[in-house]
C-alpha positions in Angstrom: -6.6 -9.9 -23.3 -4.3 -7.5 -25.2 -0.7 -7.2 -24.2 -1.3 -3.5 -23.4 -4.0 -4.5 -20.9 -1.8 -7.1 -19.3 1.1 -4.7 -19.0 -1.2 -2.1 -17.6 -2.0 -4.4 -14.7 1.4 -6.0 -14.3 3.4 -4.7 -11.3 6.8 -3.2 -11.9 9.6 -3.2 -9.4 9.1 0.5 -8.8 5.4 -0.2 -8.0 6.3 -2.8 -5.4 8.9 -0.5 -3.8 6.7 2.5 -3.7 3.7 0.6 -2.4 5.9 -0.9 0.3 7.2 2.5 1.3 3.6 3.9 1.4 2.7 0.9 3.6 5.6 1.2 6.0 5.1 5.0 6.4 1.4 4.5 6.8 2.0 1.8 9.4 4.0 4.1 11.6 1.1 6.7 11.3 -1.4 3.9 12.1 0.6 3.0 15.2 0.8 6.6 16.4 -3.0 7.0 15.6 -3.6 4.0 17.8 -1.9 5.8 20.7 -4.1 8.8 20.2 -7.2 6.6 19.9 -7.7 6.0 23.6 -8.1 9.6 24.7 -10.0 10.6 21.5 -12.4 7.7 21.7 -13.1 8.5 25.3 -14.3 11.9 24.2 -16.6 10.4 21.5 -17.9 7.5 23.5 -20.6 9.6 25.1 -22.6 9.1 21.9 -22.8 5.4 21.0 -21.2 4.6 17.7 -19.3 7.9 17.2 -15.9 6.3 17.8 -16.0 5.1 14.2 -15.4 8.7 13.2 -11.8 8.0 14.2 -11.5 5.0 11.8 -10.4 7.0 8.8 -7.0 7.3 10.5 -6.5 3.6 9.6 -8.0 3.6 6.2 -6.0 6.0 4.1 -3.1 3.6 3.2 -5.4 1.5 1.0 -6.8 4.5 -1.0 -3.4 6.2 -1.2 -1.7 3.0 -2.5 -4.5 2.4 -5.0 -4.5 6.0 -6.3 -0.7 6.0 -6.8 0.0 2.4 -8.0 -3.2 2.0 -10.0 -2.9 -1.8 -10.3 -5.0 -4.6 -9.0 -4.1 -5.5 -5.4 -2.5 -2.2 -4.6 -5.1 -1.1 -2.0 -5.0 -4.5 -0.2 -1.2 -4.6 -0.4 -0.5 -1.1 1.1 -3.2 -1.5 3.8 -1.9 -4.9 4.8 1.8 -3.7 4.9 0.6 -0.7 7.0 -1.3 -3.0 9.4 1.7 -5.4 9.7 4.1 -2.5 10.6 1.6 -1.1 13.1 1.2 -4.6 14.7 5.0 -5.1 14.8 5.4 -1.7 16.5 3.0 -2.8 19.2 -0.5 -2.0 18.2 -2.8 -2.7 21.2 -5.0 -4.8 18.9 -2.2 -7.3 18.2 -2.9 -9.9 15.5 -6.4 -8.4 14.9 -4.7 -5.5 13.3 -3.7 -7.7 10.4 -7.2 -9.0 9.9 -8.5 -5.4 10.0 -5.9 -4.3 7.5 -6.9 -7.1 5.1 -10.6 -6.3 5.4 -10.2 -2.6 5.1 -7.9 -2.9 2.1 -10.4 -5.2 0.5 -13.2 -2.6 1.0 -11.2 0.0 -1.0 -9.9 -2.6 -3.6 -13.5 -3.6 -4.5 -14.3 0.0 -5.4 -11.2 0.4 -7.6 -12.1 -3.0 -9.2 -15.7 -1.8 -9.9 -14.2 1.1 -11.9 -11.9 -1.4 -13.7 -8.8 0.3 -12.3 -9.5 3.1 -14.8 -11.1 6.0 -12.9 -9.0 7.9 -10.5 -11.2 10.9 -9.8 -11.9 12.5 -6.5 -15.3 10.7 -6.6 -13.6 7.3 -6.9 -11.2 8.1 -4.1 -14.0 9.2 -1.8 -16.0 6.1 -2.7 -13.0 3.9 -2.1 -12.5 5.5 1.3 -16.2 4.9 2.0 -15.8 1.3 0.9 -12.9 0.8 3.4 -15.1 2.5 6.0 -18.0 0.0 5.4 -15.5 -2.9 5.6 -14.0 -1.5 8.8 -17.4 -1.0 10.4 -18.7 -4.5 9.6 -15.4 -6.1 10.8 -15.4 -4.0 14.0 -19.1 -4.8 14.7 -18.5 -8.5 14.3 -15.2 -8.7 16.2 -15.3 -5.9 18.8 -19.0 -5.1 19.3 -21.0 -8.3 18.9 -24.6 -8.0 20.2 -24.8 -4.2 20.3 -28.2 -2.7 19.6 -29.3 -1.8 16.1 -29.1 2.0 16.7 -25.4 1.6 17.7 -24.7 -0.5 14.6 -26.3 2.0 12.2 -24.5 5.0 13.8 -21.2 3.1 13.8 -21.5 2.2 10.1 -22.5 5.8 9.1 -19.7 7.3 11.1 -17.2 4.7 9.6 -18.3 5.6 6.1 -18.0 9.3 6.7 -14.6 9.0 8.3 -13.4 6.7 5.5 -14.8 9.0 2.8 -13.2 12.1 4.2 -10.0 10.9 5.8 -9.3 7.8 3.8 -10.6 9.0 0.5 -10.6 12.8 0.2 -7.4 13.3 2.2 -5.6 10.6 0.1 -6.7 12.3 -3.1 -5.3 15.6 -2.0 -2.0 14.0 -0.9 -1.6 12.4 -4.4 -2.3 15.7 -6.0 0.3 17.4 -3.9 2.9 14.7 -4.5 2.2 14.9 -8.2 2.6 18.7 -8.3 5.9 18.3 -6.4 7.1 15.9 -9.1 7.4 13.0 -6.6 5.2 10.7 -8.8 6.8 11.3 -12.2 7.2 7.5 -12.7 3.5 6.9 -12.3 0.3 7.8 -14.2 -0.8 9.5 -10.9 2.0 12.0 -11.5 0.4 13.4 -14.6 -2.3 15.7 -13.4 -4.1 18.4 -15.3 
């Protein structure tokens, strides 16, 4: 492996700090989203599986971190930090929040890895969000909905993928574009947009 490839993947101090800040800020949003989840999910629960449409509110940290840091592990790191902060603030899912964060971050991380951490297009962002949505859906079905019928499972996964793609992926891509235009990402490759 060339030195330039190694340095491309090596985390700098600024990467760790910014990924941590993204994780902490996202964790506060995750916690607040958890408070809103009860009433929102009650409205969606009339149609079995539709509550997964709310999942994207917990998936954006992985995609946002991956798009900004652009290094292996960034998606998992930011999502896990966000989950930890949410759990420490009193998430109603307790320790399960950390497992969810790890699984969801891995879903986005796999997509970035498939593109060799070299493609940061809107397509990749949406796909990473969808990957996090698939991971979230499978985890939720195993942990929270064991034994539900096949129709619920299919609906839940489809809704999770849609939510992850739109909220986790597309929204994160627009946030990165906005931050880059504002000059907030000047120390990162993500700050150089055309």
